[in-house]
TORVOGU-836949 format. One record per residue: residue in three letters; x, y, z of N, C-alpha, C in turn. Coordinates in steps of 0.05 Angstrom, whole numbers, padded with zeros to 5 digits, always signed. Example, Ala and Ser with C-alpha at 12.3 -4.5 7.8 and 13.67 -1.06 7.14 Angstrom:
ALA+00264-00114+00156+00246-00090+00156+00264-00066+00156/SER+00257-00045+00142+00273-00021+00143+00258+00001+00157/
//
This chain:
UNK+00283-00146+01775+00285-00146+01746+00278-00124+01745/UNK+00295-00120+01720+00303-00088+01709+00281-00087+01692/UNK+00281-00060+01677+00261-00049+01658+00269-00028+01648/UNK+00250-00019+01629+00269+00015+01618+00245+00035+01627/UNK+00255+00057+01621+00231+00078+01631+00218+00080+01603/UNK+00194+00084+01613+00167+00101+01589+00154+00127+01598/UNK+00173+00143+01576+00165+00173+01582+00138+00173+01566/UNK+00106+00183+01573+00084+00180+01568+00084+00218+01574/UNK+00084+00235+01558+00078+00264+01561+00095+00269+01584/UNK+00084+00284+01605+00108+00290+01625+00112+00269+01657/UNK+00100+00248+01638+00092+00226+01665+00119+00210+01658/UNK+00136+00190+01671+00155+00167+01686+00146+00146+01692/UNK+00145+00127+01673+00145+00102+01682+00165+00089+01688/UNK+00172+00076+01711+00197+00063+01716+00188+00032+01712/UNK+00193+00016+01681+00185-00014+01685+00194-00032+01699/UNK+00212-00029+01722+00226-00044+01739+00211-00052+01756/UNK+00192-00023+01760+00178-00029+01794+00156-00041+01793/UNK+00139-00048+01766+00111-00061+01769+00110-00056+01742/UNK+00075-00074+01733+00076-00079+01719+00054-00064+01712/UNK+00045-00041+01693+00029-00021+01689+00005-00033+01676/UNK-00020-00030+01681-00052-00036+01667-00062-00014+01654/UNK-00061-00019+01629-00072+00004+01614-00101-00007+01603/UNK-00130+00010+01612-00147+00005+01613-00160+00015+01591/UNK-00176-00004+01572-00195-00003+01545-00220+00013+01554/UNK-00221+00028+01534-00252+00042+01538-00255+00053+01500/UNK-00273+00036+01491-00282+00037+01460-00310+00058+01471/UNK-00300+00080+01443-00328+00092+01446-00340+00080+01417/UNK-00343+00060+01414-00361+00055+01392-00386+00035+01395/UNK-00401+00035+01367-00416+00027+01376-00416-00010+01368/UNK-00386-00019+01360-00375-00041+01350-00362-00055+01357/UNK-00346-00045+01377-00323-00061+01383-00335-00093+01391/UNK-00305-00114+01391-00321-00134+01395-00338-00147+01421/UNK-00319-00136+01433-00328-00146+01459-00351-00132+01479/UNK-00344-00100+01476-00368-00087+01498-00368-00058+01476/UNK-00376-00065+01449-00383-00036+01433-00418-00035+01439/UNK-00406-00005+01443-00440+00008+01458-00439+00015+01479/UNK-00426-00006+01500-00438-00004+01526-00418+00029+01540/UNK-00401+00038+01527-00393+00066+01531-00389+00088+01513/UNK-00412+00080+01497-00419+00096+01467-00431+00127+01474/UNK-00447+00123+01499-00445+00154+01510-00423+00170+01516/UNK-00424+00194+01520-00404+00201+01531-00404+00208+01565/UNK-00431+00207+01579-00429+00207+01603-00424+00184+01617/UNK-00427+00163+01598-00419+00135+01604-00390+00125+01592/UNK-00378+00133+01577-00348+00137+01580-00337+00151+01592/UNK-00342+00167+01610-00335+00182+01631-00330+00168+01659/UNK-00349+00173+01655-00365+00142+01686-00347+00116+01696/UNK-00339+00105+01659-00321+00078+01658-00293+00086+01668/UNK-00293+00111+01651-00255+00116+01655-00250+00120+01686/UNK-00265+00132+01702-00255+00146+01724-00262+00115+01737/UNK-00281+00103+01734-00280+00079+01752-00260+00060+01740/UNK-00247+00055+01719-00223+00045+01711-00207+00048+01730/UNK-00193+00074+01732-00172+00091+01749-00176+00082+01775/UNK-00199+00081+01785-00206+00073+01821-00205+00044+01819/UNK-00209+00030+01803-00198+00002+01793-00159-00008+01802/UNK-00152+00007+01785-00121+00004+01779-00108+00013+01756/UNK-00125+00027+01748-00115+00030+01715-00094+00057+01714/UNK-00071+00051+01703-00052+00072+01705-00057+00084+01675/UNK-00065+00069+01660-00069+00091+01638-00097+00089+01622/UNK-00107+00116+01610-00135+00099+01594-00128+00107+01573/UNK-00135+00084+01552-00133+00085+01524-00162+00080+01510/UNK-00164+00100+01495-00199+00115+01488-00185+00106+01459/UNK-00216+00093+01438-00209+00089+01420-00242+00095+01411/UNK-00242+00095+01382-00256+00109+01363-00271+00100+01340/UNK-00254+00084+01342-00261+00052+01303-00245+00037+01323/UNK-00273+00008+01317-00256-00021+01331-00245-00031+01307/UNK-00234-00044+01315-00215-00052+01298-00209-00090+01299/UNK-00239-00087+01308-00237-00133+01312-00233-00135+01288/UNK-00239-00167+01279-00238-00176+01253-00262-00170+01243/UNK-00258-00169+01217-00288-00157+01202-00296-00131+01197/UNK-00279-00113+01210-00289-00089+01218-00285-00070+01192/UNK-00301-00050+01189-00298-00036+01172-00287-00005+01175/UNK-00269-00001+01163-00265+00041+01173-00277+00049+01181/UNK-00279+00074+01202-00288+00089+01195-00274+00119+01188/UNK-00284+00139+01178-00280+00163+01160-00273+00178+01192/UNK-00247+00188+01191-00234+00207+01207-00246+00225+01216/UNK-00265+00242+01205-00285+00255+01219-00307+00245+01239/UNK-00313+00218+01238-00329+00211+01253-00318+00195+01275/UNK-00286+00190+01271-00275+00178+01302-00268+00208+01312/UNK-00258+00225+01301-00253+00255+01322-00286+00259+01335/UNK-00308+00256+01317-00336+00265+01334-00337+00244+01364/UNK-00328+00224+01356-00336+00203+01380-00319+00202+01405/UNK-00291+00209+01396-00273+00211+01419-00259+00244+01434/UNK-00264+00269+01415-00250+00286+01417-00260+00294+01444/UNK-00291+00300+01450-00309+00307+01478-00300+00292+01506/UNK-00305+00263+01493-00285+00248+01521-00263+00257+01524/UNK-00237+00262+01512-00218+00263+01512-00216+00294+01534/UNK-00225+00311+01519-00224+00334+01532-00235+00337+01558/UNK-00253+00317+01568-00267+00315+01594-00244+00308+01612/UNK-00241+00281+01601-00219+00263+01621-00192+00274+01627/UNK-00184+00296+01602-00158+00304+01614-00164+00326+01630/UNK-00187+00345+01639-00203+00359+01658-00204+00337+01684/UNK-00221+00316+01680-00234+00298+01709-00208+00289+01717/UNK-00184+00270+01707-00165+00256+01711-00129+00270+01705/UNK-00133+00292+01720-00101+00303+01717-00079+00284+01723/UNK-00066+00283+01717-00045+00264+01726-00035+00231+01714/UNK-00063+00226+01697-00072+00208+01696-00063+00210+01661/UNK-00050+00187+01647-00036+00193+01617-00067+00178+01602/UNK-00074+00201+01582-00100+00186+01566-00085+00183+01537/UNK-00093+00157+01530-00086+00153+01504-00104+00157+01485/UNK-00102+00160+01459-00115+00154+01436-00106+00130+01420/UNK-00126+00106+01421-00130+00089+01409-00133+00095+01371/UNK-00115+00096+01357-00123+00106+01325-00099+00098+01313/UNK-00102+00101+01281-00085+00098+01259-00088+00113+01246/UNK-00107+00138+01253-00096+00159+01235-00083+00180+01247/UNK-00063+00198+01230-00049+00209+01244-00072+00239+01248/UNK-00084+00243+01224-00109+00279+01233-00121+00264+01264/UNK-00132+00241+01270-00143+00234+01292-00115+00243+01319/UNK-00102+00234+01312-00075+00227+01339-00069+00262+01343/UNK-00073+00281+01323-00058+00297+01323-00084+00322+01341/UNK-00115+00317+01338-00132+00328+01342-00139+00315+01375/UNK-00126+00294+01377-00124+00280+01408-00109+00289+01423/UNK-00082+00302+01411-00059+00303+01418-00067+00342+01433/UNK-00079+00346+01413-00089+00380+01422-00106+00382+01453/UNK-00129+00360+01440-00140+00348+01461-00138+00345+01490/UNK-00120+00337+01492-00104+00325+01526-00094+00300+01525/UNK-00091+00279+01497-00075+00264+01499-00046+00262+01498/UNK-00030+00236+01517-00008+00248+01518+00010+00219+01497/UNK-00010+00195+01496+00001+00175+01482-00024+00166+01462/UNK-00007+00153+01438-00018+00152+01412-00012+00119+01416/UNK-00025+00096+01409-00034+00066+01409-00041+00071+01376/UNK-00022+00061+01362-00018+00050+01334-00018+00030+01331/UNK-00036+00017+01322-00046-00014+01306-00028-00020+01285/UNK-00016+00005+01267-00008+00002+01247+00021+00015+01260/UNK+00030+00018+01272+00062+00016+01272+00073+00042+01256/UNK+00055+00072+01256+00057+00084+01238+00062+00081+01209/UNK+00037+00070+01200+00031+00065+01165+00020+00094+01157/UNK+00017+00107+01177+00006+00130+01174+00037+00155+01167/UNK+00044+00167+01139+00060+00171+01144+00070+00196+01156/UNK+00055+00217+01168+00055+00241+01187+00038+00231+01220/UNK+00040+00206+01225+00039+00198+01247+00065+00201+01258/UNK+00086+00198+01258+00112+00205+01276+00114+00239+01280/UNK+00107+00244+01260+00108+00276+01264+00096+00282+01283/UNK+00066+00280+01284+00048+00284+01301+00054+00280+01338/UNK+00058+00256+01336+00073+00246+01361+00100+00258+01369/UNK+00115+00260+01341+00144+00282+01354+00138+00319+01374/UNK+00118+00318+01349+00115+00346+01357+00102+00354+01383/UNK+00081+00331+01388+00065+00341+01412+00089+00324+01435/UNK+00101+00309+01441+00131+00302+01460+00112+00278+01475/UNK+00099+00264+01456+00074+00243+01468+00096+00218+01471/UNK+00080+00197+01480+00091+00166+01477+00081+00156+01450/UNK+00087+00128+01457+00075+00122+01425+00078+00085+01424/UNK+00056+00071+01419+00062+00043+01420+00059+00033+01389/UNK+00072+00020+01384+00085+00008+01356+00070-00017+01363/UNK+00051-00030+01343+00032-00050+01343+00040-00069+01318/UNK+00047-00098+01319+00039-00111+01292+00015-00123+01295/UNK+00017-00117+01266-00016-00128+01253-00012-00135+01227/UNK-00019-00157+01219-00015-00166+01190-00042-00163+01179/UNK-00036-00150+01158-00067-00142+01131-00076-00116+01152/UNK-00104-00122+01141-00119-00103+01143-00140-00116+01175/UNK-00154-00099+01179-00180-00110+01199-00203-00130+01196/UNK-00203-00111+01170-00227-00128+01154-00224-00158+01137/UNK-00195-00163+01136-00193-00185+01123-00171-00197+01129/UNK-00157-00196+01157-00135-00202+01173-00135-00227+01182/UNK-00161-00233+01187-00158-00267+01201-00172-00282+01182/UNK-00172-00282+01160-00175-00299+01131-00153-00326+01136/UNK-00127-00319+01127-00114-00335+01123-00091-00327+01137/UNK-00076-00324+01152-00056-00304+01163-00029-00333+01167/UNK-00011-00328+01141+00016-00338+01154+00043-00326+01156/UNK+00050-00347+01175+00079-00332+01179+00096-00360+01174/UNK+00128-00357+01170+00146-00381+01172+00147-00382+01197/UNK+00160-00363+01207+00168-00362+01242+00155-00333+01254/UNK+00140-00341+01261+00119-00317+01277+00132-00296+01299/UNK+00142-00314+01312+00160-00295+01328+00187-00289+01317/UNK+00196-00294+01305+00218-00274+01291+00213-00255+01269/UNK+00182-00257+01261+00170-00239+01242+00163-00218+01258/UNK+00150-00222+01272+00143-00198+01288+00162-00187+01302/UNK+00180-00199+01320+00203-00176+01327+00219-00167+01306/UNK+00218-00177+01279+00227-00162+01263+00218-00132+01254/UNK+00195-00141+01253+00177-00117+01251+00182-00094+01268/UNK+00184-00099+01289+00173-00089+01315+00213-00063+01316/UNK+00224-00080+01315+00252-00069+01318+00248-00051+01293/UNK+00238-00064+01266+00242-00037+01242+00222-00018+01252/UNK+00209-00021+01263+00185+00008+01272+00202+00020+01292/UNK+00209+00016+01309+00225+00032+01323+00245+00040+01312/UNK+00267+00030+01301+00280+00045+01288+00266+00063+01267/UNK+00250+00061+01250+00233+00087+01232+00231+00102+01258/UNK+00213+00100+01273+00198+00126+01298+00224+00135+01305/UNK+00255+00133+01318+00275+00142+01335+00289+00151+01305/UNK+00288+00147+01285+00299+00156+01255+00283+00191+01247/UNK+00254+00184+01259+00237+00213+01253+00235+00225+01274/UNK+00259+00223+01295+00260+00242+01324+00246+00232+01343/UNK+00229+00215+01353+00217+00205+01367+00238+00199+01391/UNK+00239+00205+01420+00257+00194+01439+00252+00168+01452/UNK+00274+00150+01441+00266+00113+01446+00256+00110+01473/UNK+00261+00133+01492+00233+00129+01512+00212+00132+01518/UNK+00199+00141+01493+00172+00155+01492+00157+00121+01479/UNK+00178+00106+01474+00172+00084+01452+00159+00049+01460/UNK+00142+00043+01461+00138+00017+01469+00121+00002+01446/UNK+00126-00022+01449+00122-00047+01428+00097-00066+01447/UNK+00087-00078+01413+00067-00091+01429+00065-00116+01406/UNK+00059-00135+01407+00065-00160+01388+00030-00165+01364/UNK+00013-00153+01382-00015-00149+01376-00026-00178+01373/UNK-00031-00189+01389-00046-00212+01399-00070-00213+01384/UNK-00084-00229+01369-00099-00231+01354-00108-00211+01327/UNK-00078-00205+01316-00083-00177+01296-00069-00205+01273/UNK-00087-00210+01255-00068-00231+01233-00059-00247+01249/UNK-00061-00264+01272-00054-00291+01279-00080-00299+01283/UNK-00070-00341+01268-00087-00357+01284-00083-00366+01310/UNK-00100-00393+01325-00098-00384+01350-00069-00406+01362/UNK-00061-00411+01340-00032-00434+01336-00012-00406+01339/UNK-00009-00380+01327+00007-00359+01322+00002-00336+01348/UNK-00017-00341+01359-00025-00329+01378-00008-00341+01415/UNK-00020-00374+01410+00000-00387+01431+00024-00386+01430/UNK+00037-00381+01405+00071-00379+01407+00082-00355+01410/UNK+00065-00340+01402+00076-00302+01415+00070-00306+01436/UNK+00052-00314+01446+00055-00309+01485+00073-00323+01495/UNK+00071-00354+01481+00096-00375+01493+00123-00363+01491/UNK+00125-00347+01482+00154-00334+01468+00157-00306+01474/UNK+00149-00290+01486+00135-00261+01484+00158-00247+01493/UNK+00177-00265+01522+00201-00252+01521+00222-00245+01508/UNK+00224-00266+01477+00237-00247+01454+00243-00223+01451/UNK+00219-00212+01458+00211-00179+01448+00227-00155+01465/UNK+00233-00172+01497+00251-00156+01521+00275-00139+01503/UNK+00289-00169+01483+00305-00161+01476+00317-00129+01456/UNK+00286-00119+01450+00286-00098+01431+00292-00078+01452/UNK+00295-00074+01476+00296-00052+01500+00287-00032+01504/UNK+00257-00044+01498+00227-00024+01500+00205-00040+01517/UNK+00186-00015+01532+00170-00038+01542+00155-00050+01523/UNK+00146-00070+01530+00127-00096+01517+00102-00088+01529/UNK+00083-00082+01513+00055-00075+01525+00046-00106+01501/UNK+00017-00113+01518+00008-00151+01505-00025-00136+01511/UNK-00037-00145+01488-00066-00151+01498-00077-00167+01491/UNK-00089-00181+01511-00096-00204+01504-00124-00212+01517/UNK-00128-00189+01522-00152-00184+01537-00188-00192+01518/UNK-00200-00215+01518-00222-00226+01515-00220-00240+01486/UNK-00200-00241+01477-00188-00250+01448-00210-00271+01444/UNK-00202-00282+01415-00213-00297+01408-00203-00313+01408/UNK-00177-00314+01414-00158-00347+01425-00167-00366+01442/UNK-00177-00338+01462-00185-00352+01490-00215-00363+01486/UNK-00235-00353+01470-00253-00361+01468-00254-00381+01451/UNK-00235-00399+01435-00226-00416+01416-00215-00446+01442/UNK-00203-00428+01459-00193-00451+01473-00211-00458+01495/UNK-00229-00442+01508-00244-00444+01534-00281-00454+01518/UNK-00278-00443+01490-00311-00442+01476-00338-00427+01498/UNK-00319-00397+01500-00331-00381+01515-00342-00353+01496/UNK-00361-00337+01502-00359-00321+01500-00346-00295+01502/UNK-00343-00276+01499-00330-00246+01502-00326-00242+01528/UNK-00359-00238+01540-00360-00226+01567-00357-00243+01588/UNK-00340-00276+01582-00343-00295+01604-00308-00311+01591/UNK-00291-00284+01587-00269-00293+01588-00241-00283+01605/UNK-00256-00269+01621-00233-00257+01642-00215-00285+01656/UNK-00227-00303+01664-00204-00322+01684-00191-00326+01653/UNK-00191-00327+01629-00171-00339+01608-00152-00310+01605/UNK-00173-00290+01602-00142-00272+01610-00130-00270+01618/UNK-00136-00277+01647-00118-00270+01678-00094-00287+01674/UNK-00101-00311+01650-00085-00337+01649-00057-00322+01633/UNK-00076-00313+01605-00052-00307+01591-00035-00280+01603/UNK-00053-00270+01615-00033-00234+01626-00013-00258+01647/UNK-00022-00268+01669-00001-00282+01698+00028-00293+01679/UNK+00020-00313+01655+00041-00319+01643+00061-00292+01626/UNK+00049-00287+01610+00067-00260+01599+00077-00236+01622/UNK+00073-00226+01649+00078-00209+01661+00105-00234+01674/UNK+00102-00259+01681+00110-00269+01694+00143-00269+01673/UNK+00141-00268+01657+00162-00268+01631+00175-00241+01628/UNK+00160-00217+01642+00175-00196+01643+00159-00181+01622/UNK+00142-00190+01608+00117-00159+01598+00114-00139+01621/UNK+00115-00118+01608+00121-00092+01618+00086-00075+01624/UNK+00063-00086+01615+00041-00067+01614+00027-00083+01599/UNK-00004-00088+01610-00019-00105+01596-00049-00087+01591/UNK-00059-00087+01568-00082-00074+01557-00103-00092+01564/UNK-00123-00079+01577-00149-00107+01584-00169-00096+01587/UNK-00200-00094+01597-00221-00094+01592-00233-00086+01621/UNK-00219-00117+01631-00232-00120+01661-00206-00106+01690/UNK-00213-00089+01689-00187-00076+01705-00186-00082+01729/UNK-00209-00078+01748-00204-00085+01769-00193-00121+01780/UNK-00210-00137+01766-00192-00166+01761-00165-00168+01761/UNK-00155-00168+01733-00129-00157+01717-00110-00132+01740/UNK-00117-00121+01746-00101-00103+01772-00086-00118+01787/UNK-00116-00138+01801-00106-00148+01828-00084-00178+01817/UNK-00091-00196+01796-00078-00208+01777-00045-00201+01785/UNK-00049-00176+01777-00014-00167+01766-00002-00152+01788/UNK-00018-00152+01816+00009-00143+01834+00004-00171+01846/UNK-00005-00182+01848+00006-00213+01858+00026-00227+01849/UNK+00019-00223+01810+00047-00229+01796+00077-00215+01809/UNK+00079-00194+01809+00089-00179+01801+00104-00185+01832/UNK+00081-00184+01852+00102-00192+01884+00128-00217+01877/UNK+00112-00235+01860+00120-00267+01870+00148-00254+01847/UNK+00145-00246+01824+00164-00241+01810+00183-00226+01821/UNK+00179-00209+01834+00201-00183+01846+00211-00201+01875/UNK+00198-00223+01884+00211-00224+01918+00237-00236+01912/UNK+00254-00237+01896+00280-00250+01899+00302-00226+01891/UNK+00284-00206+01874+00299-00187+01860+00314-00167+01878/
//
């Protein structure tokens, strides 16, 4: 199986070798699945270390919930939540890329100064100075598709062709980031499962996720504990690990390069087995 190189700060991941696991660390009181669980600095640090021990290649720190129906968080509050955690993790986990999950360029810039080497932007650079902050820091970048705003994105999402529209949007944003001076090898793309998509949209995107591989950049997906799994299984967020594993298995088998998950231990094991099977004849 072939795959692009993804450069995150000074670390270069060869995506042809194995699937990367990105661990979710929500330093928030209100995230849809684990809000409040790691809101204290000590709990957040302990969970990050645990995720790396369980197989996380990257730790993605977020200080603003983007769950459906959520309200924006002021930049000052977002910085207050994440910066102490990032500074500690950068010292405590040398060599492990730390990511900031933010759509605000000033939060990203502060996080990059604190030790982050990857920016995960759910708006794919909607903030006009986001690309400048990433370029100047030599950081990695995830460009995600989201239709609308978190507050209202699930009210009535509509697409004529969800796969073509998401693919076209991501192609345009990659081109914009490169035009802004970000090296192509630093950019990954994310179809934004659950962000302005209904059940059928999500299932169609997952089924055809390999269409994104044509863009030549690492494809990261985040199906973890999402609402579509709850709709299919009739289960609450904390009982969706098997559904998450099923979605991950389908997409990794079709060539996805990275998965962003809450349940690192379980999903890292799933990914190792899928990788072994997928690469058995290569």
